[in-house]
C-alpha positions in Angstrom: 112.2 116.4 93.8 112.9 113.7 91.2 113.1 115.1 87.6 111.6 113.1 84.8 115.0 113.0 83.1 116.6 111.3 86.1 113.9 108.8 86.6 115.0 105.3 85.4 111.7 103.5 85.8 109.9 101.0 83.6 106.2 100.5 84.1 104.5 97.3 83.2 100.7 96.8 83.1 99.1 93.4 82.6 95.4 93.1 82.6 93.4 90.0 83.4 89.7 89.7 83.1 87.7 87.4 85.2 84.2 86.9 83.8 81.2 84.8 84.8 78.3 84.2 82.5 74.6 84.5 83.1 72.3 81.5 83.7 73.5 78.3 82.2 76.0 79.9 79.9 79.7 79.0 80.3 81.5 81.0 82.9 85.1 81.8 82.0 88.1 83.6 83.2 89.7 85.6 80.4 93.2 85.5 79.1 95.8 88.1 80.0 97.4 90.9 77.9 100.4 93.0 78.7 102.1 96.1 77.5 105.7 97.0 78.3 107.3 100.4 78.5 111.0 99.8 78.3 114.1 101.9 79.0 117.5 100.8 77.6 119.4 101.0 80.9 117.4 98.1 82.2 113.9 96.8 82.5 111.7 95.9 85.4 108.9 93.9 83.9 106.3 91.8 85.6 103.3 89.8 84.5 100.2 88.4 86.2 100.5 84.7 86.6 97.2 82.9 87.3 95.7 79.5 87.7 92.0 79.0 87.4 89.4 76.4 86.9 86.7 77.1 84.4 83.2 76.2 85.7 80.9 74.6 83.1 77.8 76.3 84.5 77.3 79.5 86.4 75.0 78.9 89.4 73.6 80.9 92.2 76.5 79.9 94.4 79.6 80.2 92.3 83.2 79.4 93.5 86.0 79.7 90.9 89.7 79.1 91.4 91.5 82.3 90.6 95.0 82.1 92.0 96.8 85.4 91.4 100.6 85.9 91.7 103.0 88.3 90.0 106.3 87.2 88.3 109.3 89.4 87.7 110.1 88.7 84.0 112.5 91.6 83.6 116.2 91.8 84.3 116.1 94.0 87.4 114.7 93.4 90.9 111.6 95.5 91.5 108.8 96.4 93.8 105.3 95.3 92.8 101.8 96.5 93.3 98.5 95.0 92.1 95.2 96.6 91.2 92.3 94.1 91.6 88.7 95.1 91.6 85.2 93.9 90.5 83.8 96.1 87.8 80.3 95.8 89.3 79.9 97.4 92.7 77.0 95.1 93.5 79.1 92.1 92.9 81.9 93.6 94.9 79.6 93.9 97.9 78.6 90.2 97.9 81.9 88.7 96.7 84.2 86.7 98.9 87.8 85.6 98.2 90.0 83.0 99.7 93.6 83.8 100.4 94.6 80.3 101.5 92.3 78.0 99.6 90.0 77.3 102.4 88.9 80.4 104.3 86.6 82.8 102.5 86.2 86.4 103.6 84.2 89.3 102.3 86.1 91.1 99.6 85.7 94.6 101.1 85.3 94.2 104.9 87.2 91.0 105.4 90.0 91.2 102.8 90.8 94.8 101.7 90.0 96.3 105.1 92.1 93.6 106.9 95.1 94.1 104.6 94.9 97.8 105.2 96.0 97.3 108.8 99.7 97.5 109.6 99.4 94.1 111.3 96.7 91.9 109.8 95.6 88.2 110.2 95.9 87.4 106.5 99.3 88.0 105.1 102.8 89.3 106.1 103.6 89.9 102.4 100.7 92.1 101.1 99.4 95.5 102.2 96.3 97.3 100.8 96.4 101.1 100.7 92.9 102.7 101.3 94.2 106.3 101.1 93.1 108.9 98.5 96.6 109.6 97.1 98.1 107.9 94.1 99.1 105.1 96.4 95.4 104.3 97.2 93.5 101.4 95.7 96.4 99.0 95.3 97.7 95.9 96.9 101.5 96.3 97.6 104.0 93.4 97.8 106.1 94.5 100.8 109.4 92.9 99.7 111.8 93.2 96.7 110.8 90.7 93.9 114.0 89.2 92.5 114.4 88.5 88.8 112.6 85.4 87.7 110.8 84.9 91.0 107.1 85.2 91.8 105.2 86.8 94.7 103.2 84.8 97.2 99.6 84.3 96.2 97.4 87.4 96.6 94.1 85.4 96.3 93.4 81.8 95.5 89.7 81.8 94.5 86.6 83.9 94.2 83.2 83.1 95.6 79.9 84.9 94.6 76.7 83.9 96.3 73.8 85.6 94.5 70.8 86.5 96.7 67.8 84.3 96.2 64.5 85.8 95.0 61.3 85.5 96.9 60.0 83.5 94.0 62.3 80.5 93.5 61.3 80.2 89.8 63.0 83.6 89.1 66.2 82.9 91.0 68.1 82.6 87.8 67.3 86.3 87.1 69.5 87.2 90.1 72.6 85.9 88.4 74.6 88.7 86.9 77.6 89.1 84.6 80.7 90.4 86.4 84.3 91.1 85.6 87.3 91.2 87.9 90.0 93.4 86.5 93.6 92.7 87.6 96.8 94.4 86.6 100.2 95.0 88.0 102.8 97.8 88.1 106.4 97.8 89.0 109.1 100.2 90.1 112.9 99.6 90.3 114.6 99.1 93.6 117.5 101.5 92.7 117.4 105.1 94.0 118.4 107.9 91.6 121.6 108.4 93.6 122.7 104.9 92.9 121.7 103.5 96.3 119.6 100.4 96.5 116.3 100.3 98.5 115.8 97.5 100.9 112.7 95.3 101.5 111.5 97.7 104.2 111.7 100.7 101.7 108.9 99.5 99.4 106.6 102.4 100.5 109.3 105.0 100.1 110.1 103.7 96.6 106.5 104.1 95.5 106.2 107.5 97.1 109.2 108.8 95.3 108.2 107.3 92.0 104.6 108.7 92.3 105.8 112.0 93.9 103.6 111.5 96.9 104.6 113.2 100.1 105.3 110.9 103.0 
């Protein structure tokens, strides 16, 4: 069991808000904010790095560039995990994302469920944990992230196709506001005994930090 006194861990949370406006209002993707929790021995700090295109008008069929990566801005190598979710469950059920800039898959069944498989058709770098422990609900980068480097892209863009109303004159009423909340957490690659974890030890590192039984 790892005691809190021996734990040399720094946790970084960066939040990013993705917002889309109603009707003909401007749709926008919000700025990011971050908070650091530093320890003097060393810091593992990461931040969300995003590229996005801001649509001038929100329509029934909305596609927005939202390229999400994580950069290690601290002075220690680290493991990274990302929480990304739509705040509205109805939007989550109709949203699609592109992981390569061209192919769009359903956010839940096509993306999260696929990345939850040990071998998936989307990425060799990311894994999604669907479990009900403290590990669950996060996308895990499965390699060590060196200082100053960034992860491969998690997603490149978001697509939301609002259902059409039976009365075409009221279709605009189907457009809803939505947020996509994204933040990242890190854990150092050094074990408490001084040994270094390898790329393949990402799960063990998170289990030990979160005190989750294997």
